[in-house]
N, C-alpha and C positions, 0 to 999 in steps of 0.2 A: 858630827861636825861637818859643816859645809865645806865642800871642795870647790875650787875655782879654776877656770881656764884663764891664762894670761895671754893677751894679744898685744902685739906692737902695732900702734896706729900712728897717724900723722901727729897726734898730740902726745904720744908717749905710750907707756904700758897701761893697759886697761884690763880689769878683771870682770869675768862673767861667772855667775854661779853655775857650776857644772851639774849639780844634782837636780836642777830645775829643767834641764834640757831633755826632751823626749827624742827628737831626731833633727837632723840637719839637712838642708836642701839647697842646692845651687839653683837659685831662681833665675839669674841672668849672669852675664860676665861682670856685672857691677854690683850684684846683690846676693848675699847668702843669708838664708833665713834659718834661725835656730828656734824651732817650735818648742814651747814650754808646756810641760804637763800641768794640769790643774790651773790653767790661766788662759785668758783670752788674749793676753799680750805675748808678743814674740820678740826675740832679740834679732835685730837686723844688722849685718855687717856690710857696709858699703865700701867699694874700692875700685881698683883698676885691675883688669885681667884676672878676675877671680876664676878659679878652675875647680874641677872635681877633685883634683889632687889636694887642694886646700880643705875641701869637705872631708876627704878621707883622713887628713891629718887632724882635723878637729875631732872626728870620731875616734881616732887612735888615742888622742889626748883624753877623751871622755873615759875610755877603758882604763888608761893609766891612772886617772884620778880616782876611779872606783876601786882599783886594786891596791892603791898605796895606803900607807898608814895615815892616821889622823894627824900625825906630826909633820906631814908634808901636804899641806892643803892646796898648794898651787901646782898646776900642770901647765907647762908652757907650750903654746902652739907656735911653731916656727913657720912663718909665711914663706912659700916657695919663691925662688928667684923669678923675677918678672911680675909677680903679683904684689899688690899693696892694699892694705886695709886703711881706708882714710878715716872712717868713723864707725862707732857702734851706738845703736839706739834701741830703746825698748819701745815697741810700737803696738 
């Protein structure tokens, strides 16, 4: 069963497939790139004051998603105080 990461953005709660993510990188203070395995497309999180702390929280949520039962398909990523995710796009 597919597992998902849940992010709070400017438009509400958005889900990203966790099992497709290979690794996560802080590209700049306004962009985090989630590189997907077996795909030329990546998930980009844009926002304000994005930090390595948020990247670490995403990685932690990926571990939680992988270790939990199929009955709990969503792992929530809590955005640190001061950071904000404004949008999520597949690029």
